[in-house]
Biopython code that builds the backbone (N, CA, C, O; Angstrom):
import numpy as np
from Bio.PDB.StructureBuilder import StructureBuilder

atoms = [
    (1, "UNK", "N", (122.759, 112.277, 123.991)),
    (1, "UNK", "CA", (122.229, 113.609, 123.172)),
    (1, "UNK", "C", (122.746, 114.501, 123.936)),
    (1, "UNK", "O", (122.756, 114.422, 125.164)),
    (2, "UNK", "N", (123.300, 115.586, 123.156)),
    (2, "UNK", "CA", (124.161, 116.889, 123.669)),
    (2, "UNK", "C", (124.411, 117.853, 122.630)),
    (2, "UNK", "O", (124.764, 117.652, 121.468)),
    (3, "UNK", "N", (124.112, 119.196, 123.379)),
    (3, "UNK", "CA", (124.326, 120.214, 122.224)),
    (3, "UNK", "C", (125.511, 120.214, 121.738)),
    (3, "UNK", "O", (126.377, 119.763, 122.488)),
    (4, "UNK", "N", (125.958, 120.710, 120.336)),
    (4, "UNK", "CA", (126.975, 120.621, 119.612)),
    (4, "UNK", "C", (127.078, 121.790, 118.985)),
    (4, "UNK", "O", (126.037, 122.227, 118.494)),
    (5, "UNK", "N", (128.306, 122.576, 118.838)),
    (5, "UNK", "CA", (128.561, 123.676, 118.180)),
    (5, "UNK", "C", (130.144, 123.008, 117.531)),
    (5, "UNK", "O", (130.723, 121.925, 117.610)),
    (6, "UNK", "N", (130.523, 124.883, 116.605)),
    (6, "UNK", "CA", (131.749, 124.409, 116.019)),
    (6, "UNK", "C", (132.955, 123.861, 116.879)),
    (6, "UNK", "O", (133.895, 123.267, 116.351)),
    (7, "UNK", "N", (132.865, 124.114, 118.326)),
    (7, "UNK", "CA", (134.030, 124.184, 119.386)),
    (7, "UNK", "C", (134.052, 122.876, 119.634)),
    (7, "UNK", "O", (135.125, 122.512, 120.114)),
    (8, "UNK", "N", (133.171, 121.943, 119.467)),
    (8, "UNK", "CA", (132.946, 120.675, 119.921)),
    (8, "UNK", "C", (132.690, 119.535, 119.067)),
    (8, "UNK", "O", (132.580, 118.380, 119.481)),
    (9, "UNK", "N", (132.593, 119.930, 117.769)),
    (9, "UNK", "CA", (132.020, 119.116, 116.653)),
    (9, "UNK", "C", (133.784, 118.262, 116.215)),
    (9, "UNK", "O", (134.878, 118.740, 116.514)),
    (10, "UNK", "N", (133.594, 117.222, 115.621)),
    (10, "UNK", "CA", (134.691, 116.530, 115.028)),
    (10, "UNK", "C", (135.395, 117.576, 113.715)),
    (10, "UNK", "O", (134.722, 117.435, 112.694)),
    (11, "UNK", "N", (136.221, 118.272, 113.580)),
    (11, "UNK", "CA", (136.589, 119.187, 112.528)),
    (11, "UNK", "C", (137.482, 118.287, 111.109)),
    (11, "UNK", "O", (138.158, 117.268, 111.246)),
    (12, "UNK", "N", (137.244, 118.958, 109.936)),
    (12, "UNK", "CA", (138.450, 118.486, 109.136)),
    (12, "UNK", "C", (138.742, 119.480, 108.066)),
    (12, "UNK", "O", (137.979, 120.329, 107.606)),
    (13, "UNK", "N", (139.717, 119.281, 107.817)),
    (13, "UNK", "CA", (140.342, 120.682, 106.386)),
    (13, "UNK", "C", (139.982, 120.037, 105.250)),
    (13, "UNK", "O", (139.893, 118.809, 105.230)),
    (14, "UNK", "N", (139.749, 120.763, 104.234)),
    (14, "UNK", "CA", (139.429, 120.059, 102.907)),
    (14, "UNK", "C", (139.986, 121.322, 101.903)),
    (14, "UNK", "O", (140.049, 122.476, 102.326)),
    (15, "UNK", "N", (140.327, 120.996, 100.708)),
    (15, "UNK", "CA", (140.532, 122.041, 99.789)),
    (15, "UNK", "C", (142.321, 122.824, 100.309)),
    (15, "UNK", "O", (142.896, 123.789, 99.806)),
    (16, "UNK", "N", (142.632, 122.181, 101.134)),
    (16, "UNK", "CA", (143.983, 123.046, 101.891)),
    (16, "UNK", "C", (143.567, 124.269, 102.497)),
    (16, "UNK", "O", (144.542, 124.860, 102.962)),
    (17, "UNK", "N", (142.458, 124.890, 102.674)),
    (17, "UNK", "CA", (142.158, 126.205, 103.048)),
    (17, "UNK", "C", (140.911, 126.107, 103.647)),
    (17, "UNK", "O", (140.590, 127.071, 104.341)),
    (18, "UNK", "N", (140.005, 125.045, 103.541)),
    (18, "UNK", "CA", (138.698, 124.932, 104.023)),
    (18, "UNK", "C", (138.726, 124.435, 105.281)),
    (18, "UNK", "O", (139.711, 123.852, 105.735)),
    (19, "UNK", "N", (137.113, 124.730, 106.245)),
    (19, "UNK", "CA", (137.215, 123.761, 107.301)),
    (19, "UNK", "C", (135.592, 123.481, 106.808)),
    (19, "UNK", "O", (134.748, 124.045, 106.112)),
    (20, "UNK", "N", (135.714, 122.289, 107.594)),
    (20, "UNK", "CA", (134.196, 121.403, 108.383)),
    (20, "UNK", "C", (134.257, 121.174, 109.327)),
    (20, "UNK", "O", (135.251, 121.093, 110.050)),
    (21, "UNK", "N", (133.035, 120.991, 109.573)),
    (21, "UNK", "CA", (132.560, 120.669, 111.253)),
    (21, "UNK", "C", (131.033, 119.823, 111.349)),
    (21, "UNK", "O", (129.929, 120.367, 111.343)),
    (22, "UNK", "N", (131.348, 118.138, 111.449)),
    (22, "UNK", "CA", (130.367, 117.406, 111.288)),
    (22, "UNK", "C", (129.303, 117.727, 112.748)),
    (22, "UNK", "O", (129.591, 117.501, 113.923)),
    (23, "UNK", "N", (128.092, 118.287, 112.222)),
    (23, "UNK", "CA", (127.274, 118.648, 113.689)),
    (23, "UNK", "C", (126.556, 117.192, 113.801)),
    (23, "UNK", "O", (126.551, 116.604, 114.883)),
    (24, "UNK", "N", (126.063, 116.737, 112.859)),
    (24, "UNK", "CA", (125.362, 115.495, 112.743)),
    (24, "UNK", "C", (126.148, 114.592, 111.783)),
    (24, "UNK", "O", (126.301, 115.080, 110.664)),
    (25, "UNK", "N", (126.736, 113.246, 112.009)),
    (25, "UNK", "CA", (127.420, 112.104, 111.087)),
    (25, "UNK", "C", (126.758, 111.215, 111.544)),
    (25, "UNK", "O", (126.961, 110.910, 112.719)),
    (26, "UNK", "N", (125.850, 110.574, 110.851)),
    (26, "UNK", "CA", (125.161, 109.450, 111.056)),
    (26, "UNK", "C", (124.828, 109.054, 109.412)),
    (26, "UNK", "O", (124.697, 109.955, 108.583)),
    (27, "UNK", "N", (124.700, 107.511, 109.015)),
    (27, "UNK", "CA", (124.632, 107.028, 107.990)),
    (27, "UNK", "C", (123.506, 107.912, 107.038)),
    (27, "UNK", "O", (123.666, 108.378, 105.910)),
    (28, "UNK", "N", (122.418, 107.954, 107.851)),
    (28, "UNK", "CA", (121.114, 108.461, 107.264)),
    (28, "UNK", "C", (121.253, 110.187, 107.069)),
    (28, "UNK", "O", (120.581, 110.739, 106.198)),
    (29, "UNK", "N", (121.989, 110.811, 107.772)),
    (29, "UNK", "CA", (121.759, 112.274, 107.658)),
    (29, "UNK", "C", (123.191, 112.599, 107.877)),
    (29, "UNK", "O", (123.958, 111.923, 108.562)),
    (30, "UNK", "N", (123.527, 113.825, 107.160)),
    (30, "UNK", "CA", (124.695, 114.481, 107.747)),
    (30, "UNK", "C", (124.430, 115.823, 107.489)),
    (30, "UNK", "O", (123.913, 116.379, 106.520)),
    (31, "UNK", "N", (124.865, 116.223, 108.501)),
    (31, "UNK", "CA", (124.715, 117.958, 108.631)),
    (31, "UNK", "C", (125.802, 118.592, 108.805)),
    (31, "UNK", "O", (126.198, 118.327, 109.940)),
    (32, "UNK", "N", (126.675, 119.466, 108.154)),
    (32, "UNK", "CA", (128.002, 120.244, 108.354)),
    (32, "UNK", "C", (127.760, 121.218, 108.369)),
    (32, "UNK", "O", (126.940, 121.553, 107.515)),
    (33, "UNK", "N", (128.215, 122.165, 109.188)),
    (33, "UNK", "CA", (129.257, 123.658, 108.840)),
    (33, "UNK", "C", (130.131, 123.598, 108.257)),
    (33, "UNK", "O", (130.857, 122.630, 108.482)),
    (34, "UNK", "N", (130.512, 124.491, 107.290)),
    (34, "UNK", "CA", (131.728, 124.615, 106.293)),
    (34, "UNK", "C", (132.110, 125.933, 106.639)),
    (34, "UNK", "O", (131.394, 126.565, 107.415)),
    (35, "UNK", "N", (133.467, 126.593, 106.022)),
    (35, "UNK", "CA", (133.913, 127.669, 105.931)),
    (35, "UNK", "C", (134.767, 127.857, 104.367)),
    (35, "UNK", "O", (135.654, 127.083, 104.009)),
    (36, "UNK", "N", (134.473, 128.587, 103.866)),
    (36, "UNK", "CA", (135.424, 128.191, 102.700)),
    (36, "UNK", "C", (135.900, 130.082, 102.553)),
    (36, "UNK", "O", (135.002, 130.921, 102.484)),
    (37, "UNK", "N", (137.085, 130.406, 102.532)),
    (37, "UNK", "CA", (137.589, 131.277, 102.739)),
    (37, "UNK", "C", (137.549, 132.617, 100.852)),
    (37, "UNK", "O", (137.436, 131.903, 99.856)),
    (38, "UNK", "N", (137.593, 133.487, 100.653)),
    (38, "UNK", "CA", (137.699, 133.946, 99.814)),
    (38, "UNK", "C", (138.555, 133.553, 98.440)),
    (38, "UNK", "O", (139.785, 133.507, 98.445)),
    (39, "UNK", "N", (137.698, 133.261, 97.196)),
    (39, "UNK", "CA", (138.517, 132.576, 96.296)),
    (39, "UNK", "C", (138.756, 130.928, 96.239)),
    (39, "UNK", "O", (139.180, 130.269, 95.290)),
    (40, "UNK", "N", (138.262, 130.382, 97.830)),
    (40, "UNK", "CA", (138.352, 128.639, 97.842)),
    (40, "UNK", "C", (136.751, 128.023, 97.165)),
    (40, "UNK", "O", (135.611, 128.465, 97.308)),
    (41, "UNK", "N", (137.322, 126.725, 96.331)),
    (41, "UNK", "CA", (136.432, 126.137, 95.785)),
    (41, "UNK", "C", (136.522, 124.518, 95.988)),
    (41, "UNK", "O", (137.530, 124.075, 96.538)),
    (42, "UNK", "N", (135.565, 123.686, 95.588)),
    (42, "UNK", "CA", (135.348, 122.904, 95.770)),
    (42, "UNK", "C", (135.689, 121.901, 94.475)),
    (42, "UNK", "O", (136.266, 122.772, 93.823)),
    (43, "UNK", "N", (135.765, 120.706, 93.604)),
    (43, "UNK", "CA", (136.166, 120.127, 93.110)),
    (43, "UNK", "C", (134.540, 119.581, 92.314)),
    (43, "UNK", "O", (133.758, 118.849, 92.922)),
    (44, "UNK", "N", (134.299, 120.038, 91.062)),
    (44, "UNK", "CA", (132.890, 119.475, 90.149)),
    (44, "UNK", "C", (132.461, 117.909, 90.683)),
    (44, "UNK", "O", (133.188, 117.010, 90.262)),
    (45, "UNK", "N", (131.487, 117.570, 91.458)),
    (45, "UNK", "CA", (131.147, 116.333, 91.163)),
    (45, "UNK", "C", (129.590, 116.097, 91.217)),
    (45, "UNK", "O", (128.759, 116.949, 90.902)),
    (46, "UNK", "N", (129.361, 115.056, 91.578)),
    (46, "UNK", "CA", (127.924, 114.525, 91.952)),
    (46, "UNK", "C", (127.778, 113.597, 92.700)),
    (46, "UNK", "O", (128.762, 112.893, 92.925)),
    (47, "UNK", "N", (126.532, 113.295, 93.319)),
    (47, "UNK", "CA", (126.262, 112.325, 94.238)),
    (47, "UNK", "C", (125.447, 111.086, 94.078)),
    (47, "UNK", "O", (124.243, 111.281, 94.247)),
    (48, "UNK", "N", (125.743, 110.041, 93.838)),
    (48, "UNK", "CA", (124.902, 108.855, 93.602)),
    (48, "UNK", "C", (123.409, 108.667, 93.829)),
    (48, "UNK", "O", (122.429, 108.449, 93.116)),
    (49, "UNK", "N", (123.739, 108.905, 95.581)),
    (49, "UNK", "CA", (122.219, 108.630, 96.501)),
    (49, "UNK", "C", (122.132, 109.927, 97.064)),
    (49, "UNK", "O", (120.922, 110.153, 97.088)),
    (50, "UNK", "N", (122.705, 110.871, 97.513)),
    (50, "UNK", "CA", (122.763, 112.033, 98.472)),
    (50, "UNK", "C", (121.878, 112.904, 97.848)),
    (50, "UNK", "O", (122.000, 113.122, 96.643)),
    (51, "UNK", "N", (120.965, 113.454, 98.534)),
    (51, "UNK", "CA", (119.946, 114.724, 98.108)),
    (51, "UNK", "C", (120.883, 115.956, 99.192)),
    (51, "UNK", "O", (120.822, 115.883, 100.420)),
    (52, "UNK", "N", (121.636, 116.941, 98.517)),
    (52, "UNK", "CA", (121.921, 117.771, 99.813)),
    (52, "UNK", "C", (121.109, 119.269, 99.753)),
    (52, "UNK", "O", (120.255, 119.664, 98.958)),
    (53, "UNK", "N", (121.584, 119.777, 100.647)),
    (53, "UNK", "CA", (120.792, 121.621, 100.746)),
    (53, "UNK", "C", (121.879, 121.975, 101.544)),
    (53, "UNK", "O", (122.327, 121.393, 102.532)),
    (54, "UNK", "N", (122.353, 123.286, 100.846)),
    (54, "UNK", "CA", (123.056, 123.844, 100.923)),
    (54, "UNK", "C", (122.411, 125.258, 101.578)),
    (54, "UNK", "O", (121.588, 125.876, 100.903)),
    (55, "UNK", "N", (122.825, 125.779, 102.973)),
    (55, "UNK", "CA", (122.169, 127.165, 103.556)),
    (55, "UNK", "C", (123.150, 127.934, 103.820)),
    (55, "UNK", "O", (124.119, 127.378, 104.336)),
    (56, "UNK", "N", (123.228, 129.202, 103.608)),
    (56, "UNK", "CA", (124.175, 130.265, 103.645)),
    (56, "UNK", "C", (124.087, 131.022, 105.096)),
    (56, "UNK", "O", (123.336, 131.968, 105.329)),
    (57, "UNK", "N", (124.834, 130.532, 105.858)),
    (57, "UNK", "CA", (124.934, 131.545, 107.173)),
    (57, "UNK", "C", (125.538, 132.694, 107.270)),
    (57, "UNK", "O", (125.041, 133.463, 108.093)),
    (58, "UNK", "N", (126.622, 133.128, 106.588)),
    (58, "UNK", "CA", (127.411, 134.259, 106.457)),
    (58, "UNK", "C", (128.201, 134.305, 105.004)),
    (58, "UNK", "O", (128.608, 133.223, 104.581)),
    (59, "UNK", "N", (128.434, 135.461, 104.236)),
    (59, "UNK", "CA", (128.906, 135.584, 102.926)),
    (59, "UNK", "C", (128.291, 135.489, 101.811)),
    (59, "UNK", "O", (127.236, 136.106, 101.665)),
    (60, "UNK", "N", (128.782, 134.745, 100.843)),
    (60, "UNK", "CA", (127.763, 134.271, 99.652)),
    (60, "UNK", "C", (128.629, 133.393, 99.047)),
    (60, "UNK", "O", (129.854, 133.503, 99.087)),
    (61, "UNK", "N", (127.779, 132.184, 98.268)),
    (61, "UNK", "CA", (128.210, 130.897, 97.775)),
    (61, "UNK", "C", (127.602, 131.470, 96.148)),
    (61, "UNK", "O", (126.471, 131.901, 95.922)),
    (62, "UNK", "N", (128.648, 131.324, 95.239)),
    (62, "UNK", "CA", (128.469, 130.894, 93.947)),
    (62, "UNK", "C", (128.628, 129.212, 93.556)),
    (62, "UNK", "O", (129.701, 128.635, 93.379)),
    (63, "UNK", "N", (127.089, 128.522, 93.463)),
    (63, "UNK", "CA", (126.890, 127.336, 93.377)),
    (63, "UNK", "C", (126.751, 126.710, 91.611)),
    (63, "UNK", "O", (125.633, 126.766, 91.100)),
    (64, "UNK", "N", (127.676, 126.264, 90.957)),
    (64, "UNK", "CA", (127.084, 125.597, 89.695)),
    (64, "UNK", "C", (126.492, 124.391, 89.702)),
    (64, "UNK", "O", (127.135, 123.479, 90.221)),
    (65, "UNK", "N", (125.503, 124.170, 89.288)),
    (65, "UNK", "CA", (124.851, 122.877, 89.110)),
    (65, "UNK", "C", (124.218, 123.063, 87.495)),
    (65, "UNK", "O", (123.701, 124.003, 86.892)),
    (66, "UNK", "N", (124.585, 121.506, 87.118)),
    (66, "UNK", "CA", (124.553, 121.468, 85.572)),
    (66, "UNK", "C", (124.734, 122.747, 84.931)),
    (66, "UNK", "O", (123.808, 123.408, 84.461)),
    (67, "UNK", "N", (125.717, 123.016, 84.924)),
    (67, "UNK", "CA", (125.915, 124.239, 84.067)),
    (67, "UNK", "C", (125.772, 125.688, 84.045)),
    (67, "UNK", "O", (126.294, 126.581, 83.378)),
    (68, "UNK", "N", (124.497, 125.630, 85.415)),
    (68, "UNK", "CA", (124.130, 126.740, 85.574)),
    (68, "UNK", "C", (124.508, 127.129, 87.161)),
    (68, "UNK", "O", (124.438, 126.396, 88.148)),
    (69, "UNK", "N", (124.984, 128.700, 87.066)),
    (69, "UNK", "CA", (125.510, 129.121, 88.416)),
    (69, "UNK", "C", (124.234, 129.982, 89.148)),
    (69, "UNK", "O", (123.446, 130.849, 88.770)),
    (70, "UNK", "N", (124.385, 129.541, 89.903)),
    (70, "UNK", "CA", (123.187, 129.904, 91.496)),
    (70, "UNK", "C", (124.391, 131.020, 92.319)),
    (70, "UNK", "O", (125.569, 130.828, 92.621)),
    (71, "UNK", "N", (123.464, 132.256, 92.507)),
    (71, "UNK", "CA", (124.267, 132.881, 93.596)),
    (71, "UNK", "C", (123.757, 132.686, 94.580)),
    (71, "UNK", "O", (122.544, 132.659, 94.375)),
    (72, "UNK", "N", (124.040, 132.483, 95.839)),
    (72, "UNK", "CA", (123.250, 132.224, 97.295)),
    (72, "UNK", "C", (124.111, 132.873, 98.342)),
    (72, "UNK", "O", (125.219, 132.546, 98.767)),
    (73, "UNK", "N", (123.352, 133.837, 98.637)),
    (73, "UNK", "CA", (123.747, 134.777, 99.784)),
    (73, "UNK", "C", (123.043, 134.304, 101.378)),
    (73, "UNK", "O", (122.166, 133.464, 101.576)),
    (74, "UNK", "N", (123.630, 134.997, 102.189)),
    (74, "UNK", "CA", (123.070, 134.496, 103.774)),
    (74, "UNK", "C", (121.923, 134.476, 103.829)),
    (74, "UNK", "O", (121.424, 135.503, 103.368)),
    (75, "UNK", "N", (121.050, 133.579, 104.285)),
    (75, "UNK", "CA", (119.676, 133.493, 104.745)),
    (75, "UNK", "C", (119.097, 132.889, 103.380)),
    (75, "UNK", "O", (117.874, 132.931, 103.242)),
    (76, "UNK", "N", (119.832, 132.362, 102.419)),
    (76, "UNK", "CA", (119.230, 131.895, 101.480)),
    (76, "UNK", "C", (120.014, 130.399, 100.881)),
    (76, "UNK", "O", (121.231, 130.252, 100.770)),
    (77, "UNK", "N", (119.078, 129.493, 100.583)),
    (77, "UNK", "CA", (119.438, 128.144, 100.264)),
    (77, "UNK", "C", (119.428, 127.225, 99.184)),
    (77, "UNK", "O", (118.532, 127.640, 98.449)),
    (78, "UNK", "N", (119.905, 126.248, 98.697)),
    (78, "UNK", "CA", (119.763, 125.672, 97.507)),
    (78, "UNK", "C", (119.977, 124.294, 97.616)),
    (78, "UNK", "O", (120.975, 123.765, 98.107)),
    (79, "UNK", "N", (118.711, 123.567, 96.999)),
    (79, "UNK", "CA", (118.607, 121.995, 96.876)),
    (79, "UNK", "C", (119.353, 121.264, 95.578)),
    (79, "UNK", "O", (119.333, 121.598, 94.393)),
    (80, "UNK", "N", (119.836, 120.453, 96.052)),
    (80, "UNK", "CA", (120.355, 119.627, 94.604)),
    (80, "UNK", "C", (120.271, 118.396, 94.801)),
    (80, "UNK", "O", (120.718, 117.965, 95.864)),
    (81, "UNK", "N", (119.664, 117.457, 93.820)),
    (81, "UNK", "CA", (119.103, 116.311, 93.753)),
    (81, "UNK", "C", (120.072, 115.527, 93.513)),
    (81, "UNK", "O", (121.105, 115.988, 93.028)),
    (82, "UNK", "N", (119.924, 113.908, 93.857)),
    (82, "UNK", "CA", (121.177, 113.262, 93.674)),
    (82, "UNK", "C", (121.475, 112.957, 91.775)),
    (82, "UNK", "O", (120.695, 112.923, 90.823)),
    (83, "UNK", "N", (122.696, 112.814, 91.866)),
    (83, "UNK", "CA", (123.213, 112.777, 90.470)),
    (83, "UNK", "C", (123.278, 114.329, 89.241)),
    (83, "UNK", "O", (123.576, 114.473, 88.056)),
    (84, "UNK", "N", (122.912, 115.049, 90.123)),
    (84, "UNK", "CA", (123.488, 116.267, 89.228)),
    (84, "UNK", "C", (124.398, 116.988, 90.127)),
    (84, "UNK", "O", (124.394, 117.231, 91.334)),
    (85, "UNK", "N", (125.407, 117.326, 88.859)),
    (85, "UNK", "CA", (127.182, 117.620, 88.750)),
    (85, "UNK", "C", (126.997, 118.841, 89.283)),
    (85, "UNK", "O", (126.178, 119.501, 88.644)),
    (86, "UNK", "N", (127.664, 119.624, 90.635)),
    (86, "UNK", "CA", (127.609, 120.607, 91.058)),
    (86, "UNK", "C", (129.201, 120.965, 91.392)),
    (86, "UNK", "O", (130.094, 120.118, 91.408)),
    (87, "UNK", "N", (129.395, 122.505, 91.678)),
    (87, "UNK", "CA", (130.617, 122.915, 92.384)),
    (87, "UNK", "C", (130.387, 124.151, 92.823)),
    (87, "UNK", "O", (129.894, 125.017, 92.101)),
    (88, "UNK", "N", (130.737, 124.347, 94.092)),
    (88, "UNK", "CA", (130.763, 125.962, 95.103)),
    (88, "UNK", "C", (131.950, 126.524, 94.840)),
    (88, "UNK", "O", (133.057, 125.986, 94.843)),
    (89, "UNK", "N", (131.659, 127.634, 94.614)),
    (89, "UNK", "CA", (133.337, 128.323, 95.170)),
    (89, "UNK", "C", (132.729, 129.615, 95.881)),
    (89, "UNK", "O", (131.522, 129.832, 95.774)),
    (90, "UNK", "N", (133.672, 130.599, 96.712)),
    (90, "UNK", "CA", (133.544, 131.686, 97.197)),
    (90, "UNK", "C", (134.315, 132.727, 96.150)),
    (90, "UNK", "O", (135.533, 132.727, 95.969)),
    (91, "UNK", "N", (133.484, 133.504, 95.577)),
    (91, "UNK", "CA", (133.946, 134.473, 95.028)),
    (91, "UNK", "C", (133.969, 135.834, 95.460)),
    (91, "UNK", "O", (134.625, 136.719, 94.912)),
    (92, "UNK", "N", (133.172, 135.987, 96.547)),
    (92, "UNK", "CA", (133.189, 137.035, 97.402)),
    (92, "UNK", "C", (134.275, 137.529, 98.218)),
    (92, "UNK", "O", (135.222, 136.742, 98.185)),
    (93, "UNK", "N", (134.454, 138.407, 98.839)),
    (93, "UNK", "CA", (135.759, 139.221, 99.826)),
    (93, "UNK", "C", (135.716, 138.643, 101.281)),
    (93, "UNK", "O", (136.607, 138.935, 102.079)),
    (94, "UNK", "N", (134.801, 137.922, 101.579)),
    (94, "UNK", "CA", (134.755, 137.595, 102.977)),
    (94, "UNK", "C", (134.331, 136.357, 103.589)),
    (94, "UNK", "O", (133.139, 136.576, 103.805)),
    (95, "UNK", "N", (134.615, 135.024, 104.057)),
    (95, "UNK", "CA", (134.542, 134.358, 104.529)),
    (95, "UNK", "C", (133.369, 133.567, 104.113)),
    (95, "UNK", "O", (132.417, 134.338, 104.237)),
    (96, "UNK", "N", (132.937, 132.411, 103.678)),
    (96, "UNK", "CA", (131.615, 131.896, 103.558)),
    (96, "UNK", "C", (131.178, 131.033, 104.583)),
    (96, "UNK", "O", (131.719, 129.938, 104.429)),
    (97, "UNK", "N", (130.448, 131.052, 105.543)),
    (97, "UNK", "CA", (129.905, 130.035, 106.424)),
    (97, "UNK", "C", (128.594, 129.280, 105.721)),
    (97, "UNK", "O", (127.713, 129.927, 105.154)),
    (98, "UNK", "N", (128.582, 128.044, 105.816)),
    (98, "UNK", "CA", (127.400, 127.235, 105.598)),
    (98, "UNK", "C", (126.922, 125.927, 105.933)),
    (98, "UNK", "O", (127.772, 125.118, 106.305)),
    (99, "UNK", "N", (125.558, 125.512, 105.866)),
    (99, "UNK", "CA", (125.259, 124.517, 106.414)),
    (99, "UNK", "C", (124.869, 123.594, 105.118)),
    (99, "UNK", "O", (123.962, 123.957, 104.369)),
    (100, "UNK", "N", (125.613, 122.359, 104.887)),
    (100, "UNK", "CA", (125.698, 121.374, 104.177)),
    (100, "UNK", "C", (124.708, 120.242, 104.639)),
    (100, "UNK", "O", (125.254, 119.280, 105.179)),
    (101, "UNK", "N", (123.401, 120.204, 104.518)),
    (101, "UNK", "CA", (122.740, 119.058, 105.250)),
    (101, "UNK", "C", (122.448, 117.640, 103.654)),
    (101, "UNK", "O", (121.783, 118.055, 102.705)),
    (102, "UNK", "N", (122.792, 116.700, 103.610)),
    (102, "UNK", "CA", (122.739, 115.789, 102.876)),
    (102, "UNK", "C", (122.065, 114.236, 103.558)),
    (102, "UNK", "O", (122.343, 113.727, 104.644)),
    (103, "UNK", "N", (121.324, 113.847, 102.737)),
    (103, "UNK", "CA", (120.331, 112.559, 103.295)),
    (103, "UNK", "C", (120.315, 111.709, 101.851)),
    (103, "UNK", "O", (119.915, 112.266, 100.829)),
    (104, "UNK", "N", (120.796, 110.264, 101.841)),
    (104, "UNK", "CA", (121.579, 109.877, 103.374)),
    (104, "UNK", "C", (123.014, 111.001, 103.051)),
    (104, "UNK", "O", (123.267, 111.946, 102.303)),
    (105, "UNK", "N", (123.728, 110.172, 104.177)),
    (105, "UNK", "CA", (125.475, 111.067, 104.481)),
    (105, "UNK", "C", (125.482, 111.082, 102.752)),
    (105, "UNK", "O", (124.753, 110.579, 101.898)),
    (106, "UNK", "N", (126.895, 112.067, 102.718)),
    (106, "UNK", "CA", (127.469, 111.811, 101.052)),
    (106, "UNK", "C", (129.018, 111.589, 100.937)),
    (106, "UNK", "O", (129.770, 111.718, 99.970)),
    (107, "UNK", "N", (129.276, 111.175, 102.368)),
    (107, "UNK", "CA", (130.729, 110.831, 102.308)),
    (107, "UNK", "C", (130.738, 109.229, 101.557)),
    (107, "UNK", "O", (129.772, 108.467, 101.597)),
    (108, "UNK", "N", (131.905, 108.961, 100.953)),
    (108, "UNK", "CA", (131.795, 107.882, 100.299)),
    (108, "UNK", "C", (130.577, 107.706, 99.139)),
    (108, "UNK", "O", (130.278, 106.559, 98.805)),
    (109, "UNK", "N", (129.883, 108.850, 98.532)),
    (109, "UNK", "CA", (129.116, 108.560, 97.400)),
    (109, "UNK", "C", (129.392, 109.846, 96.597)),
    (109, "UNK", "O", (128.393, 110.384, 96.119)),
    (110, "UNK", "N", (130.521, 110.394, 96.385)),
    (110, "UNK", "CA", (131.020, 110.720, 95.497)),
    (110, "UNK", "C", (131.785, 110.699, 94.077)),
    (110, "UNK", "O", (132.940, 110.279, 94.010)),
    (111, "UNK", "N", (131.083, 111.177, 92.936)),
    (111, "UNK", "CA", (131.218, 110.861, 91.674)),
    (111, "UNK", "C", (132.337, 112.047, 91.255)),
    (111, "UNK", "O", (132.377, 113.075, 91.932)),
    (112, "UNK", "N", (133.095, 111.893, 90.296)),
    (112, "UNK", "CA", (134.014, 112.935, 89.934)),
    (112, "UNK", "C", (133.105, 113.073, 88.506)),
    (112, "UNK", "O", (132.692, 112.093, 87.886)),
    (113, "UNK", "N", (132.869, 114.535, 88.091)),
    (113, "UNK", "CA", (131.558, 115.078, 87.283)),
    (113, "UNK", "C", (132.678, 116.371, 86.460)),
    (113, "UNK", "O", (132.267, 117.528, 86.535)),
    (114, "UNK", "N", (133.562, 116.214, 85.975)),
    (114, "UNK", "CA", (134.667, 117.200, 85.251)),
    (114, "UNK", "C", (133.648, 117.978, 84.522)),
    (114, "UNK", "O", (132.559, 117.428, 84.364)),
    (115, "UNK", "N", (133.821, 119.167, 84.051)),
    (115, "UNK", "CA", (132.886, 119.701, 83.316)),
    (115, "UNK", "C", (133.342, 119.607, 81.523)),
    (115, "UNK", "O", (134.377, 120.169, 81.164)),
    (116, "UNK", "N", (132.519, 118.899, 80.559)),
    (116, "UNK", "CA", (133.063, 118.567, 79.703)),
    (116, "UNK", "C", (132.887, 119.644, 78.552)),
    (116, "UNK", "O", (131.780, 120.130, 78.319)),
    (117, "UNK", "N", (134.221, 120.058, 77.721)),
    (117, "UNK", "CA", (134.858, 121.116, 77.423)),
    (117, "UNK", "C", (134.854, 120.561, 75.879)),
    (117, "UNK", "O", (135.222, 119.391, 75.779)),
    (118, "UNK", "N", (134.515, 121.183, 74.739)),
    (118, "UNK", "CA", (134.324, 120.558, 73.525)),
    (118, "UNK", "C", (134.583, 121.812, 72.741)),
    (118, "UNK", "O", (134.464, 122.936, 73.227)),
    (119, "UNK", "N", (135.063, 121.482, 71.090)),
    (119, "UNK", "CA", (135.422, 122.830, 70.298)),
    (119, "UNK", "C", (134.419, 123.058, 69.539)),
    (119, "UNK", "O", (134.414, 124.044, 68.802)),
]
sb = StructureBuilder()
sb.init_structure("model")
sb.init_model(0)
sb.init_chain("A")
sb.init_seg("    ")
for serial, (resi, resn, name, xyz) in enumerate(atoms, 1):
    if name == "N":
        sb.init_residue(resn, " ", resi, " ")
    sb.init_atom(name, np.array(xyz, "f"), 0.0, 1.0, " ", f" {name:<3s}", serial, name[0])
structure = sb.get_structure()
């Protein structure tokens, strides 16, 4: 057991411009700090088993869940239950930093969930 921060945590890049740091990386629990620059976003998806909680540390996120967009500012969080399609984006002017807590871990649990468009 040791103290961890973004300087010592396992780092990865995603989406070409976003960063993630594994603060806790266990099969039953994942805690990741992420950074998304202005204009950055993730691909819309769902998780079969993982329940997630997004907690914004700095900036603001627009998190769309099942077609409803939630504005989540610093000091606020949003829980997403398994099987609910979602996508986050940073439409603000500064980097968004946030925690993603997933139980169980969400890696290898991702399902594509494109937005259905009809005429």
